[in-house]
A tleap script that builds the chain and sets N, CA, C and O, in Angstrom:
source leaprc.protein.ff14SB
mol = sequence {
  NMET GLN ALA LEU LEU MET TRP ILE GLY ARG
  LEU ALA GLY ILE VAL GLY VAL VAL VAL VAL
  GLY VAL ALA VAL ALA GLY ARG LEU TYR GLY
  VAL TYR ARG LEU GLY GLY PHE GLU VAL GLY
  THR ILE LEU GLN ALA GLY MET ALA SER THR
  LEU ILE GLY CYS LEU GLY TYR VAL ALA VAL
  LEU ALA GLU ARG THR CGLN
}
set mol.1.N position { -10.406 10.858 -15.929 }
set mol.1.CA position { -9.351 9.874 -15.538 }
set mol.1.C position { -8.396 10.072 -14.780 }
set mol.1.O position { -7.800 9.099 -14.319 }
set mol.2.N position { -7.998 11.407 -14.449 }
set mol.2.CA position { -7.083 11.801 -13.559 }
set mol.2.C position { -7.881 11.797 -12.192 }
set mol.2.O position { -7.297 11.362 -11.200 }
set mol.3.N position { -8.905 12.159 -12.105 }
set mol.3.CA position { -9.756 11.976 -10.840 }
set mol.3.C position { -9.845 10.355 -10.181 }
set mol.3.O position { -9.691 10.091 -8.989 }
set mol.4.N position { -10.095 9.488 -11.135 }
set mol.4.CA position { -10.036 8.164 -10.807 }
set mol.4.C position { -8.593 7.484 -10.284 }
set mol.4.O position { -8.436 6.716 -9.335 }
set mol.5.N position { -7.598 8.015 -11.208 }
set mol.5.CA position { -6.315 7.765 -10.697 }
set mol.5.C position { -5.820 8.280 -9.287 }
set mol.5.O position { -5.022 7.665 -8.578 }
set mol.6.N position { -6.271 9.216 -9.050 }
set mol.6.CA position { -6.051 10.032 -7.968 }
set mol.6.C position { -6.613 9.067 -6.635 }
set mol.6.O position { -5.954 8.721 -5.654 }
set mol.7.N position { -8.001 8.769 -6.938 }
set mol.7.CA position { -8.476 8.044 -5.690 }
set mol.7.C position { -7.953 6.642 -5.727 }
set mol.7.O position { -7.874 6.043 -4.654 }
set mol.8.N position { -7.580 6.038 -6.850 }
set mol.8.CA position { -6.814 4.808 -6.675 }
set mol.8.C position { -5.757 4.927 -5.801 }
set mol.8.O position { -5.634 4.198 -4.816 }
set mol.9.N position { -4.938 5.859 -6.120 }
set mol.9.CA position { -3.721 6.208 -5.539 }
set mol.9.C position { -3.670 6.511 -3.976 }
set mol.9.O position { -2.816 6.124 -3.179 }
set mol.10.N position { -4.938 7.400 -3.699 }
set mol.10.CA position { -4.948 7.556 -2.208 }
set mol.10.C position { -5.315 6.464 -1.572 }
set mol.10.O position { -4.841 6.189 -0.470 }
set mol.11.N position { -6.422 5.521 -2.332 }
set mol.11.CA position { -7.013 4.407 -1.438 }
set mol.11.C position { -6.011 3.204 -1.375 }
set mol.11.O position { -6.058 2.501 -0.366 }
set mol.12.N position { -5.110 2.903 -2.361 }
set mol.12.CA position { -4.201 2.227 -2.326 }
set mol.12.C position { -2.874 2.377 -1.311 }
set mol.12.O position { -2.333 1.459 -0.695 }
set mol.13.N position { -2.572 3.538 -1.312 }
set mol.13.CA position { -1.590 4.259 -0.356 }
set mol.13.C position { -2.098 4.096 0.986 }
set mol.13.O position { -1.292 3.559 1.746 }
set mol.14.N position { -3.367 4.454 1.556 }
set mol.14.CA position { -3.864 4.180 2.964 }
set mol.14.C position { -3.958 2.737 3.387 }
set mol.14.O position { -3.643 2.336 4.507 }
set mol.15.N position { -4.469 1.895 2.286 }
set mol.15.CA position { -4.435 0.449 2.481 }
set mol.15.C position { -2.988 -0.067 2.723 }
set mol.15.O position { -2.730 -0.928 3.563 }
set mol.16.N position { -2.108 0.499 1.958 }
set mol.16.CA position { -0.658 -0.263 2.136 }
set mol.16.C position { -0.113 0.358 3.567 }
set mol.16.O position { 0.641 -0.294 4.289 }
set mol.17.N position { -0.483 1.432 3.838 }
set mol.17.CA position { 0.287 1.927 5.051 }
set mol.17.C position { -0.372 1.017 6.317 }
set mol.17.O position { 0.284 0.537 7.242 }
set mol.18.N position { -1.719 0.910 6.141 }
set mol.18.CA position { -2.327 0.304 7.185 }
set mol.18.C position { -1.653 -1.181 7.437 }
set mol.18.O position { -1.325 -1.628 8.536 }
set mol.19.N position { -1.526 -1.825 6.188 }
set mol.19.CA position { -1.199 -3.379 6.043 }
set mol.19.C position { 0.149 -3.246 6.567 }
set mol.19.O position { 0.319 -3.754 7.675 }
set mol.20.N position { 1.079 -2.716 6.058 }
set mol.20.CA position { 2.504 -2.336 6.563 }
set mol.20.C position { 2.434 -2.219 8.238 }
set mol.20.O position { 3.164 -2.940 8.919 }
set mol.21.N position { 1.585 -1.342 8.802 }
set mol.21.CA position { 1.510 -1.161 10.176 }
set mol.21.C position { 1.347 -2.474 10.873 }
set mol.21.O position { 2.159 -2.902 11.694 }
set mol.22.N position { 0.140 -3.158 10.466 }
set mol.22.CA position { -0.398 -4.265 11.284 }
set mol.22.C position { 0.692 -5.488 11.055 }
set mol.22.O position { 0.753 -6.378 11.903 }
set mol.23.N position { 1.484 -5.512 9.985 }
set mol.23.CA position { 2.595 -6.318 9.998 }
set mol.23.C position { 3.788 -6.206 11.019 }
set mol.23.O position { 4.214 -7.106 11.744 }
set mol.24.N position { 4.188 -5.041 10.930 }
set mol.24.CA position { 5.148 -4.234 11.679 }
set mol.24.C position { 4.921 -4.544 13.360 }
set mol.24.O position { 5.783 -4.965 14.131 }
set mol.25.N position { 3.537 -4.214 13.674 }
set mol.25.CA position { 2.941 -4.382 14.871 }
set mol.25.C position { 3.119 -5.804 15.358 }
set mol.25.O position { 3.610 -6.126 16.440 }
set mol.26.N position { 2.577 -6.755 14.253 }
set mol.26.CA position { 2.811 -8.065 14.609 }
set mol.26.C position { 3.867 -8.684 14.699 }
set mol.26.O position { 3.906 -9.795 15.227 }
set mol.27.N position { 4.931 -8.083 14.199 }
set mol.27.CA position { 6.305 -8.367 14.187 }
set mol.27.C position { 6.947 -8.050 15.628 }
set mol.27.O position { 7.687 -8.817 16.244 }
set mol.28.N position { 6.566 -6.901 16.007 }
set mol.28.CA position { 7.049 -6.465 17.340 }
set mol.28.C position { 6.568 -7.155 18.431 }
set mol.28.O position { 7.197 -7.252 19.485 }
set mol.29.N position { 5.507 -7.627 18.235 }
set mol.29.CA position { 4.737 -8.641 19.431 }
set mol.29.C position { 5.335 -9.896 19.357 }
set mol.29.O position { 5.071 -10.665 20.281 }
set mol.30.N position { 6.073 -10.281 18.484 }
set mol.30.CA position { 6.815 -11.684 18.177 }
set mol.30.C position { 5.843 -12.736 17.692 }
set mol.30.O position { 5.904 -13.928 17.994 }
set mol.31.N position { 4.957 -12.184 16.923 }
set mol.31.CA position { 4.166 -13.117 16.005 }
set mol.31.C position { 4.501 -13.218 14.605 }
set mol.31.O position { 4.671 -12.228 13.893 }
set mol.32.N position { 4.613 -14.625 14.136 }
set mol.32.CA position { 5.364 -14.879 12.818 }
set mol.32.C position { 4.137 -15.203 12.007 }
set mol.32.O position { 4.449 -15.351 10.826 }
set mol.33.N position { 2.659 -15.387 12.262 }
set mol.33.CA position { 1.772 -15.614 11.210 }
set mol.33.C position { 0.718 -14.933 11.729 }
set mol.33.O position { 0.501 -14.956 12.941 }
set mol.34.N position { -0.116 -14.196 10.797 }
set mol.34.CA position { -1.012 -13.462 11.022 }
set mol.34.C position { -2.389 -13.821 9.907 }
set mol.34.O position { -2.326 -13.539 8.711 }
set mol.35.N position { -3.450 -14.401 10.470 }
set mol.35.CA position { -4.440 -15.004 9.499 }
set mol.35.C position { -3.982 -15.655 8.484 }
set mol.35.O position { -4.279 -15.321 7.337 }
set mol.36.N position { -3.132 -16.753 8.774 }
set mol.36.CA position { -2.714 -17.858 8.105 }
set mol.36.C position { -1.640 -17.486 7.070 }
set mol.36.O position { -1.275 -18.324 6.246 }
set mol.37.N position { -1.143 -16.277 7.095 }
set mol.37.CA position { 0.142 -15.788 6.357 }
set mol.37.C position { 1.148 -15.296 7.151 }
set mol.37.O position { 0.914 -14.725 8.217 }
set mol.38.N position { 2.255 -15.475 6.710 }
set mol.38.CA position { 3.591 -15.148 7.382 }
set mol.38.C position { 3.576 -13.642 7.349 }
set mol.38.O position { 3.075 -13.078 6.377 }
set mol.39.N position { 4.157 -12.865 8.472 }
set mol.39.CA position { 4.138 -11.536 8.652 }
set mol.39.C position { 5.064 -10.966 7.445 }
set mol.39.O position { 4.718 -9.837 7.096 }
set mol.40.N position { 5.977 -11.412 6.858 }
set mol.40.CA position { 6.897 -10.974 5.928 }
set mol.40.C position { 6.070 -10.931 4.620 }
set mol.40.O position { 6.237 -10.023 3.806 }
set mol.41.N position { 5.122 -11.987 4.419 }
set mol.41.CA position { 4.189 -11.905 3.122 }
set mol.41.C position { 3.169 -10.744 3.206 }
set mol.41.O position { 2.782 -10.226 2.158 }
set mol.42.N position { 2.695 -10.292 4.461 }
set mol.42.CA position { 1.785 -9.382 4.704 }
set mol.42.C position { 2.514 -7.927 4.565 }
set mol.42.O position { 1.881 -6.961 4.138 }
set mol.43.N position { 3.750 -7.843 4.915 }
set mol.43.CA position { 4.562 -6.857 4.765 }
set mol.43.C position { 4.835 -6.701 3.342 }
set mol.43.O position { 4.755 -5.552 2.909 }
set mol.44.N position { 5.087 -7.467 2.675 }
set mol.44.CA position { 5.357 -7.432 1.101 }
set mol.44.C position { 4.091 -6.896 0.489 }
set mol.44.O position { 4.145 -5.961 -0.311 }
set mol.45.N position { 2.913 -7.476 0.851 }
set mol.45.CA position { 1.473 -6.911 0.074 }
set mol.45.C position { 1.288 -5.600 0.467 }
set mol.45.O position { 0.824 -4.886 -0.422 }
set mol.46.N position { 1.555 -4.952 1.752 }
set mol.46.CA position { 1.521 -3.460 2.007 }
set mol.46.C position { 2.583 -2.829 1.289 }
set mol.46.O position { 2.303 -1.689 0.918 }
set mol.47.N position { 3.576 -3.190 1.026 }
set mol.47.CA position { 4.593 -2.353 0.125 }
set mol.47.C position { 4.233 -2.370 -1.168 }
set mol.47.O position { 4.494 -1.378 -1.849 }
set mol.48.N position { 3.696 -3.278 -1.640 }
set mol.48.CA position { 3.026 -3.512 -3.043 }
set mol.48.C position { 1.876 -2.648 -3.149 }
set mol.48.O position { 1.755 -2.021 -4.202 }
set mol.49.N position { 0.964 -2.497 -2.197 }
set mol.49.CA position { -0.121 -1.755 -2.320 }
set mol.49.C position { 0.594 -0.082 -2.370 }
set mol.49.O position { 0.420 0.653 -3.343 }
set mol.50.N position { 1.198 0.224 -1.457 }
set mol.50.CA position { 1.915 1.584 -1.473 }
set mol.50.C position { 2.626 1.866 -2.752 }
set mol.50.O position { 2.610 2.975 -3.286 }
set mol.51.N position { 3.173 0.957 -3.166 }
set mol.51.CA position { 3.766 1.290 -4.584 }
set mol.51.C position { 2.803 1.567 -5.586 }
set mol.51.O position { 3.025 2.416 -6.450 }
set mol.52.N position { 1.449 0.731 -5.525 }
set mol.52.CA position { 0.504 1.103 -6.641 }
set mol.52.C position { 0.139 2.522 -6.155 }
set mol.52.O position { 0.010 3.357 -7.051 }
set mol.53.N position { -0.005 2.835 -5.187 }
set mol.53.CA position { -0.470 4.287 -4.808 }
set mol.53.C position { 0.501 5.296 -5.446 }
set mol.53.O position { 0.185 6.278 -6.119 }
set mol.54.N position { 1.696 4.897 -5.128 }
set mol.54.CA position { 2.695 5.955 -5.866 }
set mol.54.C position { 2.543 6.074 -7.370 }
set mol.54.O position { 2.679 7.136 -7.978 }
set mol.55.N position { 2.214 4.756 -7.995 }
set mol.55.CA position { 2.110 4.630 -9.484 }
set mol.55.C position { 0.835 5.552 -9.873 }
set mol.55.O position { 0.787 6.301 -10.849 }
set mol.56.N position { -0.150 5.355 -8.948 }
set mol.56.CA position { -1.275 6.084 -9.369 }
set mol.56.C position { -1.085 7.760 -9.362 }
set mol.56.O position { -1.453 8.499 -10.275 }
set mol.57.N position { -0.483 8.142 -8.230 }
set mol.57.CA position { -0.068 9.433 -8.333 }
set mol.57.C position { 0.902 9.989 -9.524 }
set mol.57.O position { 0.866 11.137 -9.969 }
set mol.58.N position { 1.653 9.092 -9.891 }
set mol.58.CA position { 2.827 9.439 -10.895 }
set mol.58.C position { 2.248 9.447 -12.314 }
set mol.58.O position { 2.770 10.052 -13.251 }
set mol.59.N position { 0.895 8.575 -12.408 }
set mol.59.CA position { 0.204 8.720 -13.582 }
set mol.59.C position { -0.321 9.946 -13.858 }
set mol.59.O position { -0.207 10.590 -14.901 }
set mol.60.N position { -1.005 10.278 -12.688 }
set mol.60.CA position { -1.654 11.753 -12.554 }
set mol.60.C position { -0.878 12.889 -12.926 }
set mol.60.O position { -1.356 13.833 -13.557 }
set mol.61.N position { 0.493 12.811 -12.493 }
set mol.61.CA position { 1.500 13.917 -12.657 }
set mol.61.C position { 1.812 13.926 -14.109 }
set mol.61.O position { 1.928 14.985 -14.727 }
set mol.62.N position { 1.999 12.344 -14.857 }
set mol.62.CA position { 2.232 12.434 -16.132 }
set mol.62.C position { 1.212 12.891 -17.333 }
set mol.62.O position { 1.513 13.239 -18.474 }
set mol.63.N position { -0.115 12.782 -16.721 }
set mol.63.CA position { -1.233 13.233 -17.666 }
set mol.63.C position { -1.440 14.605 -17.695 }
set mol.63.O position { -2.130 15.123 -18.573 }
set mol.64.N position { -0.867 15.282 -16.751 }
set mol.64.CA position { -1.320 16.837 -16.547 }
set mol.64.C position { -0.888 17.601 -17.702 }
set mol.64.O position { 0.301 17.441 -17.980 }
set mol.65.N position { -1.442 18.267 -18.331 }
set mol.65.CA position { -0.903 19.100 -19.378 }
set mol.65.C position { -1.069 20.489 -18.838 }
set mol.65.O position { -2.192 20.946 -18.622 }
set mol.66.N position { 0.165 21.249 -18.590 }
set mol.66.CA position { 0.416 22.725 -18.079 }
set mol.66.C position { 1.359 23.355 -18.872 }
set mol.66.O position { 1.691 24.516 -18.633 }
savepdb mol mol.pdb
quit
């Protein structure tokens, strides 16, 4: 279970950072819509994915028994 949560955390974190980067780059170029969504919505999706990654890591830390 810990390995699964670790991989979910890594994948969600990487996806979140990439999505946030796309949203920030789009906004810096003056674009308000990307792929039919507003840039603010894409930014929030990236932040949510990053949060899921963080929660995956926290769950792994909480399950460790040392």
